[in-house]
C-alpha positions as CSV (number, residue, x, y, z in Angstrom):
1,M,-14.9,-38.3,-59.8
2,R,-14.3,-34.7,-59.7
3,R,-15.6,-32.0,-57.4
4,A,-16.7,-29.0,-59.4
5,M,-16.8,-25.3,-59.8
6,R,-18.3,-22.8,-57.4
7,G,-21.2,-21.3,-59.3
8,L,-21.1,-17.6,-59.8
9,R,-24.5,-16.0,-60.3
10,W,-24.6,-14.0,-63.5
11,R,-27.4,-11.7,-64.6
12,S,-28.8,-12.5,-68.0
13,V,-27.6,-9.6,-70.2
14,E,-29.0,-9.1,-73.7
15,R,-26.2,-8.6,-76.0
16,S,-25.0,-9.8,-79.4
17,H,-22.4,-12.6,-79.5
18,P,-18.9,-11.1,-79.8
19,T,-16.5,-12.3,-82.4
20,V,-13.9,-14.6,-80.9
21,D,-10.5,-14.5,-82.7
22,F,-8.6,-17.7,-82.0
23,S,-5.7,-16.5,-84.2
24,D,-4.7,-13.4,-82.2
25,T,-1.5,-14.6,-80.6
26,K,-0.8,-11.4,-78.8
27,K,-4.0,-11.7,-76.8
28,A,-4.0,-15.5,-76.5
29,Y,-0.5,-15.6,-74.9
30,C,-0.6,-12.3,-73.1
31,L,0.0,-14.1,-69.7
32,K,3.1,-15.9,-71.0
33,S,6.6,-14.6,-70.8
34,F,9.0,-15.2,-73.7
35,S,10.7,-18.0,-71.7
36,E,7.4,-19.7,-70.9
37,L,6.4,-19.6,-74.6
38,L,9.8,-21.0,-75.5
39,R,9.3,-23.8,-72.9
40,H,5.9,-24.6,-74.4
41,Y,7.3,-24.8,-77.9
42,L,10.2,-27.0,-77.0
43,L,8.3,-29.3,-74.7
44,Y,5.7,-30.0,-77.4
45,K,8.5,-30.7,-79.9
46,M,9.9,-33.1,-77.3
47,F,6.6,-34.9,-76.9
48,G,6.7,-35.7,-80.6
49,F,9.6,-38.1,-80.0
50,K,7.6,-41.2,-79.0
51,S,10.6,-43.2,-77.9
52,L,11.5,-40.4,-75.4
53,V,8.0,-40.4,-74.0
54,R,7.8,-44.2,-73.9
55,H,10.8,-44.3,-71.6
56,S,9.8,-41.3,-69.5
57,N,9.5,-43.4,-66.3
58,K,13.1,-44.5,-66.5
59,L,14.3,-41.0,-67.4
60,L,12.6,-39.6,-64.3
61,V,14.2,-42.2,-62.1
62,W,17.6,-41.6,-63.7
63,G,17.2,-37.8,-63.4
64,E,16.4,-37.9,-59.7
65,T,19.4,-40.3,-59.1
66,V,21.9,-38.2,-61.0
67,L,20.8,-34.8,-60.0
68,G,19.6,-35.4,-56.5
69,R,16.2,-34.5,-55.2
70,R,16.6,-30.7,-54.9
71,L,18.2,-30.1,-58.3
72,F,15.7,-32.6,-59.9
73,E,12.7,-30.7,-58.5
74,W,14.2,-27.4,-59.7
75,T,14.6,-28.9,-63.2
76,M,11.0,-30.1,-63.2
77,H,9.8,-26.7,-62.1
78,K,11.5,-25.1,-65.1
79,T,10.2,-27.7,-67.5
80,V,7.2,-30.0,-67.6
81,Y,6.0,-29.3,-64.0
82,G,6.0,-25.5,-64.7
83,Q,4.1,-26.1,-67.9
84,F,1.2,-28.2,-66.6
85,V,1.0,-27.6,-62.8
86,G,-0.1,-24.5,-61.0
87,G,1.9,-24.9,-57.8
88,A,2.7,-27.1,-54.9
89,S,-0.2,-26.1,-52.7
90,L,-3.3,-23.9,-52.7
91,T,-1.2,-21.0,-51.5
92,T,1.6,-21.3,-54.1
93,L,-0.8,-21.7,-57.0
94,R,-2.6,-18.4,-56.1
95,P,-0.5,-16.3,-58.6
96,C,-1.4,-18.6,-61.4
97,V,-5.1,-18.4,-60.5
98,D,-5.0,-14.6,-60.2
99,S,-3.2,-14.3,-63.5
100,L,-5.9,-16.3,-65.3
101,S,-8.6,-14.3,-63.6
102,K,-7.3,-11.1,-65.1
103,S,-8.2,-12.4,-68.5
104,G,-11.7,-13.5,-67.4
105,V,-10.7,-17.2,-67.0
106,H,-11.8,-19.2,-64.0
107,S,-9.8,-22.0,-62.5
108,I,-10.8,-25.6,-61.7
109,L,-8.4,-26.7,-59.0
110,D,-7.2,-30.3,-58.8
111,Y,-5.0,-31.9,-56.2
112,A,-3.3,-34.0,-58.9
113,V,-1.9,-36.9,-56.8
114,E,-3.0,-40.0,-58.6
115,E,-3.6,-43.3,-56.8
116,D,-3.8,-46.8,-58.1
117,V,-7.2,-48.2,-58.9
118,P,-7.5,-52.0,-59.6
119,D,-7.8,-52.9,-63.3
120,T,-7.3,-49.4,-64.5
121,V,-3.5,-49.2,-64.7
122,V,-2.2,-47.6,-67.8
123,M,1.5,-47.8,-67.3
124,E,4.0,-48.6,-64.5
125,T,3.2,-46.7,-61.3
126,R,5.5,-45.2,-58.8
127,S,6.7,-47.9,-56.4
128,L,8.6,-46.9,-53.4
129,A,10.6,-50.1,-53.7
130,A,11.3,-50.0,-57.4
131,G,11.3,-46.2,-57.9
132,Q,9.1,-46.0,-60.9
133,Y,6.4,-43.6,-61.8
134,Q,3.0,-44.5,-63.3
135,P,0.0,-42.5,-64.4
136,V,-3.3,-44.3,-63.8
137,S,-6.9,-43.3,-64.2
138,R,-8.0,-39.8,-63.2
139,D,-8.2,-39.0,-59.6
140,T,-10.9,-37.2,-57.7
141,T,-10.6,-33.5,-57.4
142,M,-12.1,-30.3,-56.1
143,E,-12.9,-27.5,-58.5
144,A,-13.7,-23.9,-57.6
145,S,-14.0,-20.6,-59.4
146,A,-10.9,-18.5,-59.7
147,R,-12.8,-15.4,-58.7
148,T,-14.2,-16.7,-55.4
149,Y,-11.6,-18.9,-53.8
150,M,-14.1,-20.6,-51.6
151,F,-12.0,-23.5,-50.3
152,V,-12.1,-24.6,-46.7
153,D,-8.5,-25.8,-46.5
154,E,-6.2,-28.3,-48.3
155,T,-6.9,-31.0,-45.7
156,H,-10.6,-30.8,-46.5
157,C,-9.8,-31.2,-50.3
158,D,-7.7,-34.3,-49.5
159,D,-10.3,-35.8,-47.3
160,N,-12.9,-35.5,-50.1
161,K,-10.5,-36.8,-52.6
162,R,-9.9,-40.0,-50.5
163,N,-13.7,-40.5,-50.2
164,F,-14.2,-40.3,-53.9
165,L,-11.3,-42.7,-54.7
166,S,-12.9,-45.1,-52.2
167,C,-16.2,-44.8,-54.1
168,I,-14.6,-45.7,-57.4
169,R,-12.7,-48.7,-55.9
170,T,-15.8,-49.9,-54.1
171,A,-17.8,-49.7,-57.4
172,A,-15.2,-52.0,-59.0
173,E,-15.1,-54.4,-56.1
174,L,-18.9,-54.6,-55.9
175,R,-19.4,-55.5,-59.5
176,L,-22.1,-52.9,-59.5
177,S,-21.5,-52.0,-63.1
178,Q,-22.1,-55.6,-64.1
179,A,-25.3,-55.7,-62.0
180,V,-26.6,-52.6,-63.6
181,R,-25.9,-54.0,-67.1
182,G,-27.7,-57.1,-66.0
183,V,-30.8,-55.3,-64.9
184,E,-30.9,-53.4,-68.3
185,G,-30.6,-56.8,-70.0
186,V,-33.6,-58.2,-68.1
187,F,-35.7,-55.2,-69.0
188,R,-34.9,-55.7,-72.7
189,R,-36.0,-59.3,-72.4
190,L,-39.2,-58.6,-70.6
191,A,-40.1,-55.6,-72.9
192,G,-39.2,-57.6,-76.0
193,T,-37.0,-54.9,-77.5
194,H,-33.4,-53.8,-77.7
195,N,-34.3,-50.1,-77.5
196,V,-34.8,-49.5,-73.8
197,L,-36.0,-45.9,-74.4
198,C,-39.0,-47.2,-76.4
199,G,-39.6,-50.4,-74.5
200,Q,-42.4,-50.9,-72.0
201,I,-43.4,-53.9,-69.8
202,S,-47.1,-54.7,-69.4
203,V,-48.6,-56.9,-66.7
204,S,-48.9,-59.8,-69.1
205,S,-45.4,-59.5,-70.5
206,L,-44.1,-59.3,-66.9
207,Q,-45.9,-62.5,-65.9
208,K,-44.8,-64.3,-69.1
209,G,-41.2,-63.1,-68.9
210,L,-40.7,-64.0,-65.2
211,R,-42.1,-67.5,-65.8
212,E,-39.6,-68.0,-68.6
213,L,-36.8,-66.7,-66.3
214,G,-37.7,-69.2,-63.7
215,V,-39.1,-66.8,-61.1
216,S,-41.7,-68.5,-59.0
217,L,-44.4,-65.9,-58.3
218,S,-48.2,-66.2,-58.5
219,D,-50.2,-64.0,-60.8
220,C,-51.3,-62.0,-57.8
221,E,-47.7,-61.5,-56.6
222,V,-46.7,-60.3,-60.1
223,E,-49.5,-57.8,-60.2
224,L,-48.5,-56.4,-56.8
225,L,-44.9,-56.2,-58.1
226,F,-46.1,-54.5,-61.2
227,E,-48.0,-51.9,-59.2
228,E,-44.8,-51.1,-57.2
229,L,-42.7,-50.7,-60.4
230,D,-45.3,-48.7,-62.3
231,S,-44.8,-45.5,-60.3
232,D,-46.6,-43.2,-62.7
233,R,-49.7,-45.5,-62.9
234,S,-49.6,-45.5,-66.7
235,G,-50.3,-49.2,-67.0
236,A,-46.8,-49.9,-68.3
237,I,-43.3,-50.0,-66.8
238,S,-40.8,-47.8,-68.6
239,Y,-37.1,-48.4,-68.5
240,H,-36.5,-45.5,-66.1
241,E,-39.1,-46.8,-63.7
242,W,-37.5,-50.2,-63.9
243,L,-34.0,-48.8,-63.3
244,N,-35.1,-46.4,-60.6
245,R,-36.5,-49.3,-58.7
246,F,-33.2,-51.1,-58.8
247,Q,-32.2,-50.6,-55.2
248,P,-30.7,-53.3,-53.0
249,S,-33.5,-53.2,-50.4
250,R,-36.4,-53.2,-52.9
251,S,-38.4,-55.9,-54.4
252,L,-36.7,-56.0,-57.8
253,H,-33.3,-56.7,-56.2
254,R,-34.9,-59.5,-54.1
255,L,-36.6,-60.8,-57.2
256,L,-33.3,-61.1,-59.1
257,R,-31.7,-62.9,-56.2
258,G,-34.6,-65.4,-56.1
259,S,-34.1,-66.8,-59.7
260,E,-31.6,-69.6,-60.2
261,E,-31.4,-68.7,-63.9
262,L,-30.7,-65.1,-63.2
263,Q,-28.2,-66.0,-60.6
264,A,-26.3,-68.0,-63.3
265,V,-26.6,-65.2,-65.9
266,L,-26.4,-62.0,-64.0
267,C,-24.0,-60.5,-61.5
268,V,-26.1,-60.2,-58.4
269,L,-24.7,-58.5,-55.3
270,N,-24.4,-60.5,-52.2
271,E,-25.4,-59.1,-48.8
272,E,-22.0,-57.8,-48.0
273,E,-21.7,-56.1,-51.3
274,V,-25.2,-54.6,-50.9
275,D,-24.1,-53.1,-47.5
276,Q,-20.9,-51.7,-49.1
277,M,-23.0,-50.2,-52.0
278,K,-25.2,-48.5,-49.5
279,R,-22.2,-46.9,-47.7
280,M,-20.8,-45.8,-51.1
281,V,-24.0,-44.1,-52.0
282,D,-24.2,-42.5,-48.5
283,R,-20.7,-41.0,-49.1
284,A,-21.7,-39.7,-52.5
285,R,-24.9,-38.2,-51.0
286,E,-23.0,-36.5,-48.2
287,L,-20.6,-34.8,-50.6
288,A,-23.5,-33.8,-53.0
289,E,-25.4,-32.4,-50.0
290,T,-22.4,-30.4,-48.8
291,A,-21.7,-29.2,-52.4
292,G,-25.2,-28.0,-52.7
293,E,-25.2,-26.1,-49.4
294,C,-21.9,-24.4,-50.3
295,G,-23.0,-23.5,-53.9
296,V,-20.3,-25.8,-55.3
297,G,-21.0,-28.3,-58.1
298,L,-20.1,-32.0,-58.1
299,M,-18.5,-32.9,-61.5
300,V,-18.1,-36.6,-61.9
301,D,-15.6,-37.9,-64.5
302,A,-16.2,-40.8,-66.7
303,E,-14.0,-43.9,-66.4
304,Q,-13.6,-47.0,-68.5
305,T,-16.8,-48.7,-69.8
306,Y,-16.5,-51.5,-67.3
307,F,-16.8,-48.9,-64.5
308,Q,-19.1,-46.5,-66.1
309,P,-22.5,-48.2,-65.5
310,A,-22.0,-48.1,-61.8
311,I,-20.8,-44.4,-61.8
312,R,-23.7,-43.4,-64.1
313,H,-26.3,-45.2,-61.9
314,I,-25.2,-43.4,-58.8
315,V,-24.8,-40.0,-60.5
316,V,-27.9,-39.9,-62.8
317,N,-30.4,-42.2,-61.1
318,I,-29.6,-41.4,-57.5
319,L,-27.9,-38.0,-57.1
320,M,-29.3,-35.8,-59.9
321,P,-33.0,-36.3,-59.0
322,S,-32.2,-35.2,-55.4
323,Y,-29.8,-32.3,-56.0
324,N,-30.4,-30.9,-59.5
325,V,-33.7,-29.4,-58.5
326,G,-35.2,-26.2,-60.0
327,A,-32.6,-23.8,-61.5
328,E,-29.8,-25.3,-59.5
329,T,-27.5,-27.9,-61.1
330,V,-25.1,-29.4,-58.5
331,V,-24.2,-32.8,-60.0
332,Y,-22.6,-33.2,-63.5
333,N,-22.3,-36.5,-65.4
334,T,-19.6,-37.0,-68.1
335,Q,-20.4,-38.3,-71.6
336,Q,-17.5,-39.7,-73.6
337,C,-18.2,-39.2,-77.3
338,Y,-15.6,-41.7,-78.6
339,L,-18.0,-44.4,-77.5
340,K,-20.5,-45.8,-80.0
341,D,-23.1,-45.9,-77.2
342,A,-22.7,-42.2,-76.3
343,E,-25.8,-40.9,-78.1
344,R,-28.1,-43.7,-76.6
345,S,-26.6,-43.0,-73.1
346,L,-27.2,-39.2,-73.4
347,L,-30.7,-39.6,-74.7
348,C,-31.5,-42.0,-71.9
349,D,-30.2,-39.5,-69.3
350,L,-32.2,-36.7,-70.9
351,A,-35.4,-38.8,-70.9
352,L,-34.9,-39.5,-67.2
353,S,-34.3,-35.8,-66.7
354,D,-37.7,-35.1,-68.3
355,L,-39.5,-37.8,-66.5
356,S,-38.1,-36.9,-63.0
357,G,-38.0,-33.1,-63.6
358,F,-34.4,-32.5,-62.7
359,S,-31.9,-30.3,-64.6
360,Y,-29.3,-32.4,-66.4
361,G,-25.6,-31.5,-65.8
362,V,-23.1,-32.9,-68.3
363,K,-19.4,-32.5,-69.2
364,L,-19.0,-33.4,-72.8
365,V,-15.6,-35.0,-73.6
366,R,-14.2,-37.1,-76.4
367,G,-12.6,-39.7,-74.2
368,A,-9.2,-40.8,-72.7
369,Y,-9.0,-44.6,-72.6
370,L,-9.0,-45.6,-76.3
371,S,-6.1,-48.0,-76.1
372,Q,-7.3,-49.7,-72.9
373,E,-10.9,-50.1,-74.2
374,R,-9.8,-51.6,-77.5
375,S,-7.2,-53.9,-75.8
376,K,-9.8,-55.2,-73.4
377,A,-12.4,-55.7,-76.1
378,A,-9.9,-57.7,-78.2
379,M,-8.7,-59.7,-75.3
380,E,-12.2,-60.7,-74.1
381,G,-13.8,-61.0,-77.5
382,Y,-16.6,-58.5,-77.4
383,P,-17.2,-55.7,-80.0
384,D,-15.0,-52.7,-79.9
385,P,-17.0,-49.9,-78.0
386,I,-15.0,-47.1,-79.7
387,W,-15.8,-45.3,-82.9
388,P,-13.5,-46.6,-85.7
389,D,-11.8,-43.2,-86.4
390,K,-11.5,-39.7,-85.1
391,A,-13.9,-38.3,-87.8
392,A,-16.7,-40.5,-86.4
393,T,-15.9,-39.3,-82.9
394,D,-15.9,-35.7,-84.0
395,T,-19.2,-36.2,-85.6
396,C,-20.7,-37.7,-82.5
397,Y,-19.2,-35.0,-80.3
398,N,-20.6,-32.1,-82.4
399,S,-24.0,-33.8,-82.7
400,L,-24.4,-34.3,-78.9
401,L,-22.9,-30.8,-78.3
402,R,-25.7,-29.3,-80.4
403,L,-28.4,-31.4,-78.6
404,C,-27.1,-30.4,-75.1
405,I,-26.9,-26.7,-76.0
406,Q,-30.5,-26.9,-77.3
407,R,-31.5,-28.3,-74.0
408,A,-29.5,-25.6,-72.2
409,G,-31.4,-23.0,-74.3
410,Q,-34.6,-24.5,-72.9
411,G,-33.3,-24.2,-69.4
412,T,-33.2,-27.9,-68.7
413,A,-29.5,-28.6,-68.9
414,H,-26.1,-27.2,-68.0
415,I,-23.1,-28.3,-70.1
416,M,-19.3,-28.0,-69.9
417,V,-17.7,-28.1,-73.3
418,A,-14.5,-29.9,-72.3
419,S,-12.5,-29.8,-75.6
420,H,-9.2,-28.7,-77.1
421,N,-10.7,-28.8,-80.6
422,K,-11.2,-25.3,-82.1
423,R,-13.8,-26.5,-84.5
424,S,-15.9,-28.0,-81.7
425,I,-15.6,-24.7,-79.7
426,Q,-16.7,-22.7,-82.8
427,H,-19.6,-25.1,-83.3
428,A,-20.6,-24.5,-79.6
429,L,-20.5,-20.8,-80.1
430,T,-22.7,-21.1,-83.2
431,C,-25.2,-23.3,-81.4
432,M,-25.4,-20.8,-78.5
433,S,-26.1,-18.0,-80.8
434,E,-28.9,-20.0,-82.5
435,V,-30.7,-20.8,-79.3
436,G,-30.2,-17.2,-77.9
437,L,-27.8,-18.0,-75.1
438,N,-25.6,-15.0,-74.3
439,P,-21.9,-15.3,-73.5
440,F,-22.4,-14.7,-69.8
441,T,-24.7,-17.7,-69.3
442,R,-23.7,-20.3,-66.7
443,Q,-25.6,-23.0,-68.7
444,V,-22.7,-23.4,-71.2
445,V,-19.1,-23.2,-70.0
446,F,-15.8,-24.1,-71.6
447,G,-12.8,-26.0,-70.2
448,Q,-9.2,-26.7,-71.2
449,L,-6.1,-28.0,-69.4
450,L,-3.5,-25.7,-67.9
451,G,-0.5,-25.7,-70.3
452,M,-2.6,-26.5,-73.4
453,C,-4.7,-24.4,-75.8
454,D,-4.3,-20.9,-74.4
455,H,-5.4,-19.7,-77.8
456,L,-8.8,-21.1,-77.1
457,T,-9.3,-20.4,-73.4
458,L,-8.1,-16.8,-73.1
459,P,-10.0,-15.4,-76.2
460,L,-13.2,-17.1,-74.8
461,G,-12.7,-15.5,-71.4
462,Q,-11.7,-12.1,-72.8
463,A,-15.0,-12.2,-74.9
464,G,-17.1,-12.8,-71.8
465,Y,-17.8,-16.5,-72.2
466,Q,-17.4,-18.7,-69.1
467,A,-14.0,-20.2,-69.7
468,Y,-12.1,-22.4,-67.2
469,K,-8.6,-23.8,-66.9
470,Y,-8.1,-27.1,-65.2
471,V,-5.3,-26.3,-62.8
472,P,-3.5,-29.2,-61.1
473,Y,-1.5,-28.6,-58.0
474,G,0.7,-30.7,-55.6
475,P,4.3,-31.3,-54.7
476,V,6.6,-32.2,-57.5
477,M,7.4,-35.8,-56.5
478,E,3.7,-36.5,-55.8
479,V,2.4,-35.2,-59.2
480,L,4.9,-37.0,-61.3
481,P,2.4,-39.7,-62.3
482,Y,0.1,-37.0,-63.6
483,L,2.9,-35.4,-65.6
484,V,3.9,-38.7,-67.2
485,R,0.3,-39.3,-68.2
486,R,0.2,-35.7,-69.6
487,A,3.3,-36.5,-71.7
488,H,1.9,-39.7,-73.0
489,E,-1.5,-38.2,-73.9
490,N,0.2,-35.2,-75.6
491,S,2.5,-37.5,-77.5
492,S,-0.5,-39.3,-79.0
493,L,-2.0,-35.9,-80.1
494,M,1.2,-34.5,-81.7
495,N,0.1,-35.6,-85.2
496,S,-3.3,-34.0,-84.9
497,V,-4.4,-30.8,-86.8
498,S,-5.1,-29.1,-83.5
499,A,-1.6,-29.7,-82.1
500,A,-0.1,-28.5,-85.4
501,E,-2.2,-25.3,-85.2
502,E,-1.2,-24.7,-81.6
503,Q,2.5,-25.1,-82.3
504,A,2.2,-22.8,-85.3
505,L,0.6,-20.1,-83.2
506,V,3.2,-20.4,-80.4
507,R,5.9,-20.1,-83.0
508,T,4.2,-17.0,-84.5
509,E,4.1,-15.3,-81.2
510,L,7.7,-16.1,-80.4
511,L,8.7,-14.6,-83.8
512,R,6.5,-11.5,-83.2
513,R,8.2,-10.9,-79.8
514,M,11.7,-11.2,-81.4
515,N,10.8,-8.6,-84.0
516,P,12.5,-5.3,-82.8
517,F,9.7,-3.3,-84.5
518,E,6.9,-4.8,-82.4
């Protein structure tokens, strides 16, 4: 989970959309020195050697052993750490943040120390005994605008980080994701449809379905239960009403626990797990409450599909209705468009937003766990949840991007376009123009990682769009897992069109600066 940007309040200004030139290398790399550009170019060339990246853990251990801690850290500062990390602390990263701010780019600050989360390990982690480094799933981070610097202190960031990591671990331990999936499955069965958005449960279908599931309730008791679940008194229970009533202390949860057939089929939380879930939700509520009071958003990252139902349930069904009220959007969910289920998931969230009257906050990404998801699906024998190729993922991303921006134009959604794909960024700009959103709007913002795609971020910021750089920080030895993960992810992208374009632009700018007539 990630803690998000401090919202700046912008006046709506009527102006035509400026032309954004993503090929102007002089403007795109205006913040980079010649040596920094050369480092960028050489590092990305190095990431293309897959065997080198594959053995990066061993190389780091060997480097520290041979060079010693001080010289090793100096070398990291001059190479990969200097490329992808803003500084060792909130104080030392200030020059990086100030530099970005001069080009109209805000900063999302991330204390990038990654901790192990059960069942989410990607590669070997750093072990004090074995001396190895390992990137794991994304950690929890605080984000803030580069122009406001409204942090309390670094200890406060770390405390919040530990709370969120605890939430993720607890979600896994509680099997909450499985329980949420189970409740959705029961709804499909009672409603007699696979499409939960269109499905409804009547009194008669509830009575018949519960009898088939072995739930011993009289017709009178079922009618009372129906009245509790039918919150809008429409005479039918929608999926959102059904899911919103799935709380450990309510009748639906007790109902599930009372059926022997459901106990055998579904993952039902025991009393200890129920108590742990309540505490987890209380922690999330406390952070959302504090974020709202301080004008800071709460941006929640997506994880693997076996975690995501629990995270989504807490974010969309519990936090958003309470904190995304009126024009304020405090809590953001993340949609991963490499999932075949992404469109259904987004439509479900938007339908709940309409039903409950809250503003939907979303960060739209392609996804980061492709190999893990496919490996787990193959190992456990269920269908691959990922689109078959990049083209299908791109189509899904751009389709959902258009839908989200249309909702933003209606004032019912806020979106972060988190993408390093130039075509998707251009698509977003076109959609914004079509719905009449001006560049200064806070309803559509753009985000890229520090050390990547300056040719996208800086031109957007210079043109007045709300552009952000994700700026990790932390001591060298503590952010090594993040750096190794960055190397592995970049290595997998080296053959992409986007990576080739970026390398060509960096090379063009290097040659331009070497030209004595420039």
